[in-house]
Kinemage of the C-alpha trace (Angstrom):
@kinemage 1
@onewidth
@group {chain A} dominant
@subgroup {mainchain}
@vectorlist {calphas} color= white
{ca met a 1} P 2.769 27.025 -5.921
{ca lys a 2} L 1.551 23.770 -4.441
{ca gln a 3} L -2.162 23.528 -3.692
{ca asp a 4} L -2.911 22.609 -0.066
{ca thr a 5} L -6.678 22.150 -0.312
{ca ile a 6} L -8.969 20.588 -2.889
{ca phe a 7} L -12.711 21.252 -2.794
{ca ile a 8} L -14.909 18.281 -3.710
{ca leu a 9} L -18.686 18.624 -3.367
{ca gly a 10} L -18.264 21.370 -0.792
{ca val a 11} L -15.795 19.401 1.315
{ca asn a 12} L -12.377 20.970 1.932
{ca leu a 13} L -9.855 18.180 1.516
{ca asp a 14} L -6.512 19.355 2.833
{ca gln a 15} L -3.323 17.312 2.838
{ca lys a 16} L -2.948 17.338 6.613
{ca asn a 17} L -6.407 16.085 7.611
{ca phe a 18} L -7.337 14.076 4.507
{ca pro a 19} L -4.074 12.718 3.050
{ca lys a 20} L -5.675 9.700 1.340
{ca leu a 21} L -8.673 11.588 -0.051
{ca tyr a 22} L -6.436 14.471 -1.114
{ca gln a 23} L -4.353 12.068 -3.199
{ca trp a 24} L -7.505 10.477 -4.611
{ca ala a 25} L -8.941 13.901 -5.472
{ca gln a 26} L -5.776 14.792 -7.353
{ca ala a 27} L -5.779 11.544 -9.318
{ca asn a 28} L -9.511 11.073 -9.945
{ca pro a 29} L -11.821 13.824 -8.660
{ca lys a 30} L -14.902 12.486 -10.470
{ca gly a 31} L -14.354 9.034 -8.978
{ca leu a 32} L -14.135 10.486 -5.479
{ca glu a 33} L -17.281 12.550 -6.079
{ca gly a 34} L -19.149 9.423 -7.111
{ca thr a 35} L -17.949 7.504 -4.084
{ca leu a 36} L -18.939 10.268 -1.665
{ca arg a 37} L -22.375 10.553 -3.270
{ca ser a 38} L -22.846 6.790 -3.015
{ca leu a 39} L -21.855 6.789 0.657
{ca ala a 40} L -24.307 9.586 1.420
{ca lys a 41} L -27.096 7.804 -0.410
{ca ala a 42} L -26.376 4.473 1.286
{ca ser a 43} L -26.308 6.008 4.759
{ca gly a 44} L -29.408 8.109 4.160
{ca gly a 45} L -27.352 11.201 4.837
{ca asn a 46} L -27.563 14.650 3.364
{ca gln a 47} L -25.821 14.788 0.005
{ca asp a 48} L -25.409 18.548 0.432
{ca asp a 49} L -23.018 18.081 3.373
{ca leu a 50} L -20.657 15.203 2.756
{ca thr a 51} L -18.049 16.169 5.337
{ca met a 52} L -18.864 13.310 7.721
{ca asp a 53} L -18.816 10.814 4.862
{ca ala a 54} L -15.384 12.143 3.853
{ca ile a 55} L -14.115 11.840 7.439
{ca asn a 56} L -15.349 8.256 7.692
{ca leu a 57} L -13.895 7.316 4.308
{ca glu a 58} L -10.522 8.857 5.180
{ca ser a 59} L -10.485 6.884 8.430
{ca asp a 60} L -11.359 3.654 6.638
{ca leu a 61} L -8.641 4.182 4.047
{ca ala a 62} L -6.041 5.104 6.655
{ca his a 63} L -6.759 2.013 8.746
{ca gly a 64} L -7.572 -0.431 5.982
């Protein structure tokens, strides 16, 4: 059965809402974890809730 959601650092990455990050998580989950942690650190955000960082990254990747 095909997996619809991948959990990375507490963020639910589903194919519908996070197509780019979902693909990245399948190919290199540790790389995505590192990127999300770096984004949270750089923005001064909470590393325990990386959902907004994931949303912003998905948007950047989709439009970049």
